[in-house]
C-alpha positions in Angstrom: 85.7 96.7 110.3 85.7 100.4 111.3 85.4 101.8 107.8 85.2 100.8 104.2 88.7 100.9 102.7 89.3 103.4 100.0 92.1 102.0 98.0 92.3 104.8 95.4 92.7 107.4 98.2 95.4 105.3 99.9 97.2 104.9 96.6 97.0 108.6 95.9 98.4 109.4 99.4 101.3 107.1 98.8 102.0 108.6 95.4 101.9 112.1 97.0 104.3 111.1 99.7 106.6 109.5 97.2 106.6 112.6 95.0 107.3 114.9 98.0 110.2 112.8 99.1 111.6 112.8 95.6 111.2 116.6 95.4 112.9 117.1 98.7 115.8 114.8 97.7 116.2 116.6 94.4 116.2 120.0 96.1 118.9 118.8 98.6 121.0 117.6 95.7 120.7 120.9 93.8 121.6 122.9 96.9 124.6 120.7 97.5 125.7 121.2 93.9 125.3 124.9 94.2 127.3 125.0 97.3 130.1 123.0 95.6 130.1 125.4 92.7 130.2 128.4 95.0 133.1 127.2 97.0 135.0 126.1 93.9 135.5 122.6 95.3 134.9 119.9 92.8 136.6 117.5 90.4 138.3 120.3 88.5 141.3 120.2 90.8 141.7 116.4 90.6 142.8 116.0 87.0 145.3 118.8 87.4 147.0 117.1 90.3 147.1 113.8 88.4 148.7 115.4 85.3 151.4 117.1 87.3 152.8 113.8 88.4 
């Protein structure tokens, strides 16, 4: 074996990567929501179309 395994370090690295991925995903969702709000597209128009019929 080349080196003694450090399980705590490996676990911490996995948790860091997991947190970074979750943060990136959340940021992308927030940006997408902000973009929808800015353009005015959303579910607001859908109920109005349905009630007109």
